[in-house]
N, C-alpha and C positions, 0 to 999 in steps of 0.2 A: 504492499501501501504505498502512493507516495504520500509527501509532505501536506497536498492540499488535499488532498482526501480525505488525511488526518484531521487537518484543521476544518473541512465541509464539517463531515461525520461530527465533530465537536460541538461548530458552531446550531447544527440542527438538533442535538441531545440538547443545547442550551439555551434553542430561542425558540426552540418547535419546529414542527414537521413541516408545516401548512405555513400559509405566508398570516393567516390572520394571527396566529400565535407568533409566527414573527413580528407583526406589528405590533400587536400586545405589548412585547417583550423590548422594543426599540421606546413605544412610550412610558411603561411602567419603568423601567430603568431610569430614563432620562427623569422623571419625574420624584427619582430620590434627593436629587441631589437640591432643589427646591427645599424639602424638607427637613434641612438645615440651617434656614435662615430664622433670623431671632423670632422669638417670640414676645409674647409681652412678660413674661417671671422669665426664672432660667428654667433650665430641665436637665435632669441627669442623662446619663447613658442610656439607662434603661428605656428613661419617658420619649428617646430620640429614637433609639428601636421598635419601640412600639410604633410612633407615629410614622418613622419610613414605612413600617413592615405593612400596615393599614391603609396605606396611600398609594403603595408599590402594588400590594393587595388587589385594592380597589379599583384601582386605573388598570390592571392588567383582567379584571374579570369583566369589566366595562367593555373594554377596548376588543376584546377576544370575542364577545357577544356580537358586537355591532360590527365586527370586519366578518364576522362568520358570516352573515347576513347578504355582503357583498360577495362571499363565495357561492352563499347560496344560489344568488341571482346569477351569478357567471357559470352555474353548474344548468341550471334550467336553460340558458342563450345557447349555449354551445354543449354539444354532447362531445363524451370522452368515449373514444374507442382505445383508448390505453397506450396510442403513440404518443411520442412526442411534438410532434404538429400539432396534434391536439394540445395537450397540455399547454402548445405556449402561444393558441388560439385562447384558451379557456382563463391563463392568466394576464392575457393582454384585454382582455373582454372586460377583465375584475379590476383591473388598472385603470380603465375607461370608470368603470361604476363610482370607482374611488373619487375620481377628478369629478363626475358629477355631481356626486354626493358634496365632495370640497367648496365646490360651487356656490350651491343651493345654501352652504352654511355663511359661506361670504358674505350673500344676499342677504340669509338673514339677519347676520350680524351687523352688516352697514343699517337693513332697515330699522330692528330696534335698538339703533343708538342711545345712549343713556341720556336719561333726563331728570332732571332736580322733580323729586315728589314721585317719581315712577312708580305704576302698580306692580308689583312681584312679577306679574306673568311679563313684562314686559324683559324685565331682566333675565328670566328665564329664557325666553324666547334669544336673547341675545348670545347669553352662554351657551346654551347649546348649538348654536350656530357658529361661534367663537371654538368649540368643541370639535364639533364636525370638519372645521376647515381643516386644524390640525391636523385630527387623526386620520381624516380623508387625504391630506397630503403623503403623510408618512405611509398609508397603505400604498400608495400610486407607486410611492419607491421601491417601497419593498415586492411589491404585485410585479415593477416593471423588471426587476433585477430577477425574478424567478422567472418571468414569462423572459428573459434575455439567456438562463443558463438552459429552459428546455428546449430553448429554437436551439441554440448552438449544440444542443447534445453531450456537453460535458467536454467537447475539446480542448478549452482553454479552462486553466486552471483556475483562474483570478475571475473568472464569473464565477465559478463554482463556490470558491471561497467568499467573495463578494454578496452573492443570493442569500447565504447562510450564515454569515456573520456582519456583517456590514453591519446591519440594523443593532444590534445588541451592542458591537463595538462604539456606536457613534453616541449611542444612548448613555455608554459607558463615560466616554469622555464627556459628554456635558453635562454628567451630573456632578464628576469631577473637579471640572472647572467652577461650576456655583457654589460645590462643600469650598473648593480654595477660598473665593469669594466672601461667603458669609462668615466661615471659621479664620479666617485671616486677623490675628491680632488689631484690636480697636479699643485704645482707652476709654470711650465715650460709650463702648458696648460694654468695655469690662466695668465700668463703674456705673451704669443702669443694671446690672445687671447681681451687683455684689450683696451680698447678706446687709440687712437694714439695720441697724441698729433703735436703740429706745433711748429718744433725746433726751428724757428728763434723767437717766443714769447712764448713758453712752453706752451699754453694755449693748453688743452685739447678740445678732437672733443666730448666728451662726452656732452649730457644735463646737467645744471646745478643744476638739480632738481633730475640726477641721482645719487643711493643708494650708497655709498661706496662699501655695500656689500648686500648680498641678501637677504630679507627677510625668506625667507625657503630656508635652504641648497640645494645646486646643487642636491644631488642624492639624496634625502626626495622628492624633486621636478619632478626629472624625472622618479621616480619609479613611484610617483601618476600620472603623464602624461601621461607615458608609459600603466598604469592600464587602465585609461579612453580611451586612441588611441583603446586598445583590445577590449573594452566593442562597441565602435562605430563601429571597425569591425566585431567582431561578428554578429552585429547586421546588419549589411548589408551582410554579408555572409547568414546568415537566407533568409533575404528579396527574396538575389539574388537565393538559393535555393526552394524559392517558387512559382518565377517566372520562373525558370528552369523546376521544376514540374508540373507547369501549362502548360508551352510550351509541353513538352514528352506529355501529357496526350492529348494533341489535337490532335501531331502529331502519336499517338496510334489508337485512334479515327478513323481520316482520313485517315489510310493507315496501318492498323494491321501487315503488310507482312515485315515492315520496325520498328519495334515495339520494334527490340534488338537494334537502334542505335537512338532513341528517347533520352535517355537520355546526349548523345551529344549532338544530334540537340540543345536540350534546353537551355543548359549550354553555346555551341558557339551563339545561339541568346542572351542569357544575357549577354555574351562577348561583342559581337559585340551591344547592346543597349547601353549598358555603352560608347562605342566608340564613339557613335553615339552621346551622350551628350557630352563630352571632345571636340567634332569636333566644336557642336556648340558652348559651351564656349571660344573655342578659335577664333571661327569666329566674334562672338561678342565682345569680347576685342580688336582684331585688326580692327573693325569698330571704337569702341570708341576711340581708339589710333588715327586712321585716322584724326577722327571729334577733336579732341584736339591738334593733330599738325599742323592743319590749320587755327585754332583760334589765333590771336591777343592778345597779352596783353593787361588789361587796361593802362596799365604805356605809351605805345606805340600810343597815338591818331590821331598823324599827322608822315607824311612824314620827313624823315630829312630835313636838311636845306641845307648843303654841299655839292658841286658841284663835291666832288672827290667819291662817295658815290652812289651803284645802292640805286634805289626809291628817290633818291635827285633832285634838278633842273638842265636838261637837262639828265637824264637817261633815256635811252631806255627801262629799266626794272620798268613795274609798280610796286608802291611799293604797294598796295594791294595782290599784286599777292606771297609776300615773304615768306608766312605761318607766323607760331610762331618765328621760330631760326631766320627765316632768317632776320626777320623785328627785334629783336634784333641785330643782328650783325651788322647793317648799322644804326640802333639809337646810339648803343652803341660805335661807331667808335671814336677814340681819335682825339682830335684838335691837332693844332700845339701849341699852349698855353701850354695844358697840357704837351706834350711832353717836350717845352723846361723849365716846372717848373722841370719837375723831374728826368733830363737830365744834366740840365744847361745850355744848348746850347743856344745859342742867336738867334737870330728870322730868321733871314740870313741863319741859317746854318738850319734852320728845315722845311720842307713841311710837308701838309697832306696828311696823308698816304691818299692810293686807298684801297678802297673796294668793290669788285664786286661779284654781287651771284643772282644768277639767281635759281630761283625758281621750284617747281614742278609744278608747275600751270603759271608758265609765257609764259612755252610756250609748244606744244599738245606731240612732238618726240624729242626724244634723237638730231637727226642730229638739228633742232630748237634750242636745249637750248644750243648746242655748237655754232653755229653760231651768236645767241644773246649775248655768254658768250665771244664770240672775240668782238662783234660789242661793246658791252660792254665797254671791256679794251680799246679799244681806243679809245672811247669817253672821258675816267675819264682820260685818260695820261699815261695809264699802263705802255706805252712802253719806256716811258721816265725816268723809277726810275732804283735805281740799281738793285735792286730786284723784281723777281717779286715770288710769293707762289703759288704753285696749293694746295689748301689744301681742302681735302676729305673728309667733314662732316661725323659723327655718324647717326646712320637710322636715328632721325628725325629732320637732320638738320644743327644741333649742330657744329659749328666750337668754338674751344678752344679758349675764349679770352683770357688766361692769356698769352696762346704761340704766339697766334695774337698779346698782346699789348705790349711784351717783343720784337717780331721783329720791330715792329714801334719805340720803343722807342730806341733801339741798331744800327737802321738804321734810326735814327732821320727824319722818315717819309717817308726815299726815298725808299720806299717799295710800292706794291700793292698784294693785298692778292685776291683771286677769288677761290670761290667754285660752286657747281653746284650738287643740292638736287637730289635725288635719291628715296626718302622715306619721310613719316611724322610721322612713328613709333620708338618708342624706339629702338636699336638695336636689341635686346634679338627678338624682333617682326617682323623685318627687312630682315631675312635670305633672304628670297622669292626675295629679292630686289637685291640682290649681283650681278648678273650679268647686271643689269640695269646700278648700279654703276662701275663695271667692262668697261661697254662699253661707256659711256659716260668721263670716265676720259681715257680713250685708244685714244676716239676721242678727245678730248681737248690737251691733249700732244701735238698730232700727228697736229694740227691743230697750235699751240704754236710755236712747232719744226720749223715749214719753217716761220714763222712770224719771228720768232727771228732770224733767220739764213739770216734773210735780211736785218738786221742790222748790219752794220759794228761792227767787233768785240770789236772796242776803247770803241761803244756807247753800243754795246749788255748789257741788262739785267740779271744776275747770274737768270738761274730757281732751284728752288728747290720745294719739295714737302714736305707735314706735313698730319697725317691720324692718326685718335685717334678712337680707339674701330674698329667698324663693317666700319671707315673711312680708317684706316690703311688697314684692309683687302682690298675694292676695290681699296684702291689706288698701294696696292702688285698686286692684278691681274692684273694690268695692263700691268703687266713685267712677267707673269707667262709663267713657262718654259725659260725665259731668263735667269735668277738666277741676278747678278749684271749688265751684259752687256745691261739689258733690258734697265736701268736707263740711261748709258751711252748715248745710242742708241738713247734717246729723247731729247739728254744736260742738263740731270737734274746734279746740280751740286754737290747739300747732300742734305740729305732728314733727316724726323724723324717721326717714327713712334710710337706710345705711346699707351700700351697695348692693342699690335693686334693678335686677338681672335686666335686660338687654329684651326678653323678652314682651317685657310688663308694657301694655299697650297707652295704659293709663299714661304715664310716662313717654313714651313715645310721641303720643296728641301734643303733651304740654308742650314737648320740645320743638316738635315741628312746628306749631300756632300758636306760641304763648301770649300773643295778644288776645286773642279768640280766649282760650280756655283759661287766661288770668291774667284779666285785664288793669286791677290794680299792681301787679306785679308781685302777691305774696308769697310763691314760692321763690326757690334758689336753690341751685345744683352747685354744690364746691367740692372739693377735693381736699381741704383742710380747714383747720380753723383760720390760720389765716387769710386763705383765700378769701374768706367772708370779710374777716376785718379790713382788709383791702379797700373794700367798696367803699361809697363816699356813705354818710350817716345817715343823709334822707332816705337812700334805696334800705339800708339797714334797718329803717324801723320799721318798714313795712313789711318786711320779711316773715313768714307765720311757718310756712312747711319749707321743711327742708330736705333735701335730697343729696346725702354724704356719697362721694363716688369716685374714687382712688382711677384716674386715667391707665393705670396698669392693672386694674382690675381681670381677671379674667371673663367673671363674672356678669358684670356689668357690659361686657362687649362680644361673649357668646350668642349668637344668634343663629337661627335657620336658613335665614338669608345672604350668610357670607359664600354658604357653596354656590351662589348664582351671580351675587350682586359685591360692590366692592363698597364700604365701609367709608364713611366718612375722613374715620379716622387712620384709614390708609391712604389719605390723599397726598398730594403733592407734598413734599417733605416739611415745605416751612410750616405747612398748615396744620400740621400734627403737635398733640396735646402733647406734654411730656409726660416722658416713661411710657413710648411708644417711640420703638426703633426704627431708625431713619434710615437703615435695612431693609426692612423688610418690603417687601412685592405682595401684592392680592391677585395670589392662584386658588381659583375656587375653590377645588376639594383640597389642596393643601392648606390652605388658610383655613378651611372650615377643621380641616382635623386638628391644627398645630394649638387653634383657640380652643377645641378640648379637649385634647395633653393639660392644655396650662390653666383648665377651668379644676381637673384632680388634682390639680398642686396649689392653687390657686389661697390656702390655709394652710400655713404649717406655724404655729405657736409653740415658744417657749414658754411655758408658766414663770410670769413675776417679769417677763420682756416685754413690753409692747411698743408697739413699730406701728411705723402707716404705711403698709406692703400690703399688695394683691388684697386678698379679700380679708384684710385684717385691716380692724380700725380701729383698734383698742389703745393706740395712742392719742387721738385726737377726742376720744368718745365723752368725756368728762366731761370739755369744755365746751364741745359743742351739745352735746344734752343739753348744759346749764343755758347757751342760747338758745336753742332751738325752743323752751319749754318755756324761757323768760325768767330764771331763778337767779336771783343774785348771786355771788359768790365770792370771797374777798381773795385775795392772790395767795395769803398763807393759806388759809383754810383750803383751799384747792390743791394747794401742795400735799397739806397734810392727807386728805382726799385721795388725791394721785398713788402716795406711797402706800396707804390703807388698804387700795384695789390691788397696787400687785401684791402685797405683803400675802391678802387673801388668797390671791388666786394660788400663790405657792403650797397656804397652807392645804387648801384644799385639796391640787393635786398632788399634794404628798400622800396626805390621806388614801387618797384613791389608788396607788400608786403602791402603798403596802399593803392596803387593804385585798385588795387583788393578786399580789404575790402571796402574801397568806393564805388566801384559797385558794390560790393553786397549787398549792405546798400540803395543803390538809388533804387537799383531793388527790392530789398520787398516793401522799402517804396510805387515805381509805381505802385505793385502790390496791394497793398491794397488800392490804390487811386483808380485805377480802378473798384475795388470792390465797392467801395464808389460811383462811378461816379463823381470825382472829377479831374482837372486838376490840373500839376504841381503848374500850374501860380496860379491856386486859391489856393493851400495850400501854398503858399509862397515861394516854390523851386525855385531856379535858374536852367534856362531850359538848356539842352547841358549835 
């Protein structure tokens, strides 16, 4: 076997045997380079490999399926008698079909050019046209080379090598160039992606043992990683090709008359199998998240003793129904003494703050949970307080304790916070529960509005709102299509929305047309407290509804539209907000996947180290809560509060860690004793 034949066979093994597979190998391999562009936040090697693999595999599946349609059309138009000349004609027709499709794609892209405020369907048409053009031209090149190889009959070795390997080599070269461009040392990018520090203490959020410089230069590491991922991709592509050809062979055997479409059917079935596998993985993740969210931490083994919180003495909500986050919320409630110690207020000036929480398992329906919440607020004395805060929790049921404790300290405990749970999963796995959260918040606010109107105005508590992450989305959705007037309708005096997801339609409507939905300028979006303070005083005085959103927070940026439409934050470099890379470029699938990966890493906290980065808002939260709710605080008290918030977070984190480790150790000992047939008392272990 000569060298050219060996290279050709190797190329066919890696890039696939037919033009559809070779085109898919070209496009998917080239796309791996784009996945190395900087994201909103730093990602490690595992995240990079996941993003690269996901983009490349998706590209391969989509391209091989679409190109197999061109193959099927060519087979239908040109018969195949097994001769080289027939194969050459068929491949030439396939190239022609690809050219027609590419031309149609170019027309569609031009006809649906971008416009401000355009409907999503226009963006879909434009992006589909752009993709059809580029993939079509790639298919034309691959099919033309394959046609030349068939026509010449293998007489020229270079044609054989080029036909089987050129696409893969070109894709790899393009990917390598892009990786080098994105991973070259850049001091601006290095500073942007560096671990943030606590502005109050100066402590870095990076682990103590983190290296100050990478052991392998970023460029070299990225190139090695890219090569490894490409090897994995081609292995995956080879398996997909074998599977698709097996299905195609079965189709030809069962229905010879449809043999011309067998290849397209085979690749379609392969793509469907991949989709089914992904769906099964998602379902498993959702079930695991539900189970984890329902479990109660080992640190909380008994109900709270305070009569001012749900699950405590006299509460109508069973403590065991509160889930992990609900139990944390009520068991971590501040005492009057703790508030007095931090604020310096006398015991007579401080009250025990009310915390009402209704879990997903506390009542079976939305109406029942709202009724239970209203009854609970009555029992706990919430309507005798000066402030009632409706806190819409995140997907897991988490209510930000920094915000809650700040409100409780600054009101000297004269407040009540109520939260209704709508999911047990993290926010990014709870998007299917947004409608339930919206419905619960609307019903609760409706009930609260009527109850508060029955209280004389001089004794009526102020109603304020708080939502973080998906909680901000579900609370804002209660006012959908009403703008700021919706908050006025329910009597909400002030509100704070932290890390509002990009999917919030209320926020999108407000940003796109603030003059219509907020004519008095009462809503404001800031990235930090200094951002707010930098405004002129007249503008600040009228602001009552705050959106706190970091520029580099993936939660506030990730949206399904990223797959088809260039976002404003990836516009011209000189218009990009701080925190967004100047090197990043919008690629439909790649940007969608990279931002999705960023979402999974948006929140990485170290107890006691408050930073303002990504989806972590603790650093600014105390001061922003005071400003948003119109609560006065002196600088010295604010500093004591900030110190207390950090110290308390560390204490509770240590308690949970120790309790969890002891629980695991005891569980391991118990399993061993069970295998031995020995009881705890026989082994000298304390029971319980």
